[in-house]
C-alpha positions, -999 to 999 in steps of 0.1 A, spaced: -517 585 -465 -552 580 -478 -547 605 -506 -515 589 -517 -531 554 -516 -559 566 -538 -537 582 -564 -512 553 -563 -541 529 -571 -552 551 -600 -517 552 -614 -513 514 -609 -545 509 -629 -531 530 -657 -498 511 -656 -515 477 -657 -532 486 -689 -498 482 -706 -493 446 -695 -486 427 -717 -465 449 -739 -484 458 -771 -479 486 -796 -517 490 -799 -530 495 -764 -546 525 -748 -526 557 -753 -504 540 -779 -534 538 -803 -530 575 -810 -492 573 -813 -490 548 -841 -469 572 -863 -442 572 -836 -446 535 -828 -442 525 -865 -415 550 -875 -394 552 -844 -384 518 -830 -370 534 -799 -402 551 -790 -420 520 -778 -390 510 -756 -388 545 -740 -425 547 -736 -426 514 -717 -395 524 -697 -413 555 -686 -446 538 -678 -432 509 -659 -406 529 -639 -430 557 -630 -451 536 -608 -420 526 -588 -408 562 -587 -441 573 -573 -439 547 -545 -402 552 -538 -407 590 -536 -435 587 -512 -416 563 -489 -385 585 -490 -406 616 -480 -419 596 -450 -383 596 -437 -389 565 -416 -368 533 -416 -397 511 -402 -372 494 -380 -349 485 -409 -315 501 -408 -307 524 -438 -341 519 -455 -346 556 -461 -311 559 -476 -316 529 -499 -350 540 -510 -335 574 -519 -307 558 -538 -332 537 -558 -354 567 -565 -324 587 -577 -311 559 -600 -345 553 -616 -353 589 -621 -319 600 -634 -313 569 -656 -347 559 -668 -379 579 -659 -368 614 -666 -348 608 -698 -376 587 -713 -401 614 -703 -380 640 -720 -379 619 -752 -417 613 -750 -422 650 -746 -406 656 -780 -436 637 -795 -463 650 -772 -497 657 -786 -511 693 -785 -485 714 -804 -454 733 -794 -466 744 -760 -474 709 -749 -441 695 -762 -422 723 -746 -440 719 -713 -434 681 -711 -397 685 -721 -392 712 -694 -410 690 -669 -387 661 -676 -356 683 -675 -366 700 -642 -374 666 -627 -339 654 -637 -322 686 -625 -340 687 -591 -333 650 -585 -296 654 -594 -294 684 -571 -309 664 -542 -284 636 -549 -255 661 -547 -268 676 -515 -273 641 -500 -238 631 -509 -225 663 -492 -248 656 -462 -264 691 -467 -300 680 -464 -322 706 -447 -343 693 -418 -380 685 -427 
């Protein structure tokens, strides 16, 4: 719990750097080619940054597998996590991977990371729908 809290706070600090929305803040300062030539880049970048903090928290809460006295909390957290990852975080991450710094290997690695994140989340979704979740 302490480790998660620490890393969540670090991630929150990074996320807060991007409020308010600006094309010239932090990491985006070195991505001005993409920002100026690809109008969708900024939208997908901010989608990834803003959703990732929620995915981190939702994933942690889902792993706890506790309802904290609220019926269906774990199930609803899982649904939220799956929706955000499949529809927002992973696709925007794959797109950003296409423009990653560091050459082919960096681009390839980030793209594969996003694709595997999407695939494993989708597979978990299918298993949950079939009620084939292995015990913790």
